[in-house]
C-alpha positions as CSV (number, residue, x, y, z in Angstrom):
1,M,-160.5,99.4,-195.1
2,N,-158.4,98.3,-197.7
3,S,-159.9,94.8,-199.7
4,R,-156.5,94.2,-200.7
5,S,-154.5,91.2,-198.1
6,P,-150.9,91.8,-196.8
7,F,-150.2,88.6,-198.0
8,A,-151.3,89.3,-202.0
9,I,-149.6,92.0,-201.2
10,G,-146.6,90.6,-200.2
11,L,-146.0,88.2,-203.3
12,V,-146.4,91.1,-205.7
13,V,-143.2,92.3,-203.9
14,A,-141.7,89.2,-203.4
15,A,-142.5,88.5,-206.9
16,L,-141.3,92.4,-208.8
17,S,-138.1,92.4,-206.0
18,G,-136.4,90.0,-207.8
19,A,-135.8,88.2,-204.7
20,R,-133.4,84.9,-204.5
21,A,-135.6,82.4,-203.1
22,D,-135.0,81.2,-199.5
23,T,-135.3,76.7,-200.7
24,E,-135.0,75.4,-203.9
25,L,-138.4,74.5,-204.3
26,F,-139.4,77.3,-205.0
27,T,-137.5,78.8,-207.8
28,V,-137.3,79.7,-211.4
29,Q,-135.2,76.5,-212.3
30,A,-136.7,74.1,-210.1
31,L,-140.5,75.4,-211.8
32,F,-139.0,75.3,-215.3
33,T,-137.2,71.6,-214.7
34,T,-141.0,70.3,-213.7
35,C,-142.7,72.2,-216.9
36,N,-139.8,70.5,-218.6
37,S,-140.6,66.8,-217.2
38,D,-142.0,64.2,-219.8
39,D,-143.8,62.8,-216.2
40,A,-147.7,63.4,-216.3
41,F,-148.3,64.2,-212.6
42,D,-145.0,66.9,-213.2
43,A,-146.7,68.7,-216.1
44,G,-150.3,69.1,-214.2
45,R,-147.9,71.0,-211.1
46,C,-146.6,73.2,-214.2
47,G,-150.0,73.8,-215.7
48,G,-151.5,73.8,-212.1
49,Y,-148.9,76.8,-211.3
50,L,-149.0,78.9,-214.5
51,E,-152.7,78.6,-215.1
52,G,-152.8,80.3,-210.8
53,I,-150.4,82.6,-211.4
54,F,-151.7,83.7,-215.2
55,D,-155.6,83.8,-213.1
56,T,-154.0,86.7,-211.4
57,A,-151.7,88.3,-213.6
58,S,-154.0,91.3,-213.4
59,L,-152.1,92.0,-210.5
60,F,-148.0,91.9,-212.0
61,K,-149.7,94.1,-215.2
62,V,-150.3,91.5,-217.1
63,C,-153.0,92.3,-220.3
64,Q,-154.4,88.6,-220.4
65,P,-155.1,87.7,-223.7
66,K,-158.4,85.3,-224.4
67,N,-158.6,81.3,-225.0
68,I,-154.4,81.0,-224.0
69,T,-154.0,77.4,-223.6
70,N,-151.7,75.8,-220.4
71,G,-149.2,74.7,-223.2
72,Q,-149.0,78.2,-224.6
73,L,-147.6,79.3,-221.0
74,R,-145.8,76.7,-219.9
75,A,-144.0,77.8,-223.7
76,V,-144.0,81.3,-222.7
77,F,-142.5,80.5,-219.2
78,L,-139.6,78.1,-220.8
79,A,-138.7,80.6,-223.2
80,W,-138.5,83.2,-220.9
81,A,-136.5,80.9,-218.2
82,Q,-134.2,79.2,-221.4
83,H,-132.8,82.6,-221.9
84,N,-132.3,84.3,-218.1
85,P,-130.3,81.4,-217.0
86,Q,-129.2,84.6,-214.3
87,K,-132.8,84.6,-212.9
88,W,-132.5,80.6,-212.1
89,N,-132.5,81.3,-208.1
90,E,-135.3,83.5,-207.4
91,Y,-138.7,83.1,-206.8
92,R,-140.8,80.9,-208.8
93,L,-143.5,83.6,-209.2
94,S,-141.2,86.5,-209.8
95,G,-140.1,84.3,-213.0
96,V,-143.3,83.0,-214.2
97,T,-144.5,87.2,-214.1
98,K,-141.4,88.5,-215.5
99,A,-142.4,85.8,-218.4
100,F,-145.8,86.8,-218.8
101,Q,-145.6,90.5,-218.0
102,E,-142.7,90.2,-221.3
103,A,-145.5,88.4,-223.5
104,W,-148.1,90.4,-222.5
105,P,-147.2,93.8,-221.8
106,C,-150.7,96.3,-220.5
107,K,-149.8,98.9,-223.3
């Protein structure tokens, strides 16, 4: 039996497809706004989300550097999102994955 769950495979497919998000809460733009906020609660939500994606980044062909901080993850995502406003309506998972793939590609 295959050990990968259908849910995880669905997440990977959605992330790599660049599909539009069905709700504004899950878009690149919404995450950009959250991560760009000075609010401590938003900073925690942003950091937690980015860290969770980073923890599974090997599924998305990201070569994870050691000793990366939440602040560095945030900076990478914010820079990518700022340079890719045409992607703001995509799922946030797709945007974060693309940002991490560009920052830390596996060679």
